[in-house]
C-alpha positions as CSV (number, residue, x, y, z in Angstrom):
1,X,108.4,113.9,95.1
2,X,110.1,111.1,93.4
3,X,108.8,107.2,91.6
4,X,110.5,105.9,94.8
5,X,107.5,107.2,97.2
6,X,105.1,103.9,98.4
7,X,102.0,104.7,97.2
8,X,99.0,103.2,99.3
9,X,96.0,101.1,98.6
10,X,93.0,100.2,100.4
11,X,91.3,96.9,99.2
12,X,87.9,96.6,100.2
13,X,86.7,93.2,100.4
14,X,84.4,90.9,102.6
15,X,86.8,87.7,101.1
16,X,89.9,87.6,103.7
17,X,91.3,85.1,100.5
18,X,90.9,87.8,98.1
19,X,92.4,90.3,100.1
20,X,95.1,88.3,100.4
21,X,95.6,87.8,97.2
22,X,95.7,91.3,96.4
23,X,98.5,91.6,98.8
24,X,100.6,88.9,97.7
25,X,100.0,90.8,93.9
26,X,100.9,93.9,94.7
27,X,103.1,93.8,97.8
28,X,105.8,92.2,95.5
29,X,105.7,95.4,93.5
30,X,106.6,97.8,96.1
31,X,102.1,98.9,96.7
32,X,101.5,99.1,100.7
33,X,98.4,97.2,100.7
34,X,96.0,98.0,103.4
35,X,93.1,95.5,103.9
36,X,89.3,96.5,104.6
37,X,86.4,93.2,105.3
38,X,83.8,95.5,104.8
39,X,82.5,98.9,103.3
40,X,82.1,100.7,107.1
41,X,85.8,99.2,107.8
42,X,86.7,100.5,104.4
43,X,85.2,104.0,104.7
44,X,87.2,104.7,107.8
45,X,90.2,103.3,106.9
46,X,90.1,105.3,103.5
47,X,89.5,109.0,105.6
48,X,92.2,107.3,107.8
49,X,95.3,107.2,105.4
50,X,93.9,109.1,102.4
51,X,95.4,106.3,100.2
52,X,96.5,107.0,96.5
53,X,93.7,104.3,94.8
54,X,90.9,101.8,96.4
55,X,90.0,98.8,95.2
56,X,86.8,98.4,95.8
57,X,84.2,95.2,95.5
58,X,80.9,95.8,95.1
59,X,79.0,92.6,97.0
60,X,79.6,93.0,100.6
61,X,77.1,92.0,103.2
62,X,77.3,95.2,105.3
63,X,77.6,98.0,103.0
64,X,77.8,97.6,99.5
65,X,80.5,98.7,96.9
66,X,78.0,101.6,95.5
67,X,77.5,103.3,98.7
68,X,80.9,103.2,99.8
69,X,81.9,105.1,96.2
70,X,79.0,107.8,96.7
71,X,80.0,108.0,100.5
72,X,83.6,108.7,99.2
73,X,82.5,111.1,96.4
74,X,80.4,113.0,98.8
75,X,82.8,113.6,101.2
76,X,85.5,116.4,100.0
77,X,88.8,114.5,101.5
78,X,88.2,111.3,99.6
79,X,86.5,112.6,96.6
80,X,89.6,112.9,94.3
81,X,91.0,109.1,95.3
82,X,90.6,107.0,92.2
83,X,88.7,103.6,92.2
84,X,88.7,100.6,90.9
85,X,85.9,98.3,91.1
86,X,86.3,94.9,91.5
87,X,83.5,92.6,91.0
88,X,82.1,88.9,89.9
89,X,82.1,88.2,85.8
90,X,78.3,88.1,85.9
91,X,77.9,91.8,86.9
92,X,78.8,92.9,83.6
93,X,75.9,95.3,83.3
94,X,77.3,97.2,86.1
95,X,80.3,97.6,84.7
96,X,78.8,99.7,81.7
97,X,76.6,101.5,83.9
98,X,79.3,102.1,87.1
99,X,81.7,103.6,84.6
100,X,79.3,105.6,82.7
101,X,77.6,107.0,85.9
102,X,79.7,106.7,88.9
103,X,82.8,107.9,86.7
104,X,84.8,104.8,88.3
105,X,88.1,105.3,87.3
106,X,88.4,101.6,86.0
107,X,87.0,97.9,86.6
108,X,88.0,94.1,86.9
109,X,86.1,91.4,87.1
110,X,86.9,88.2,89.1
111,X,88.4,85.8,88.6
112,X,91.0,88.3,87.1
113,X,94.9,87.8,86.6
114,X,98.1,88.8,88.6
115,X,98.8,90.6,85.1
116,X,95.4,92.1,84.6
117,X,95.5,93.6,88.4
118,X,98.8,95.1,88.0
119,X,97.9,96.5,84.3
120,X,94.8,98.4,86.1
121,X,96.5,99.6,89.0
122,X,99.4,100.9,86.8
123,X,97.1,102.5,84.5
124,X,95.6,105.1,87.2
125,X,98.5,105.2,89.2
126,X,100.3,106.3,86.2
127,X,97.6,109.0,85.3
128,X,98.8,110.5,88.5
129,X,101.4,113.4,89.2
130,X,103.3,112.5,92.0
């Protein structure tokens, strides 16, 4: 596979405007971003398309991000998909716990700049062999 292969990213986020923002930033860089408005829909989407990366919000009404993450890691078919957690600044304690305990691949705090998002995505996807 060469570098022209389109990378698929699933963004699991309960705020539609945040999904729009992430799609706007990443689509311009050639990524194909699929938005899911909640944890349950997100898991279905992840299992359907097996994306290269998942952007996961922690605070969602139907199923929180940790539950989504645990279900992904418990499923052999989705276990190896990298996850970047996207969450509010106030949850910095979760950042430390999440990265160490759950082995989350990276973490972005809202509000983030487009550059922070790109840096994180490229760091994770750059580590994966194509």
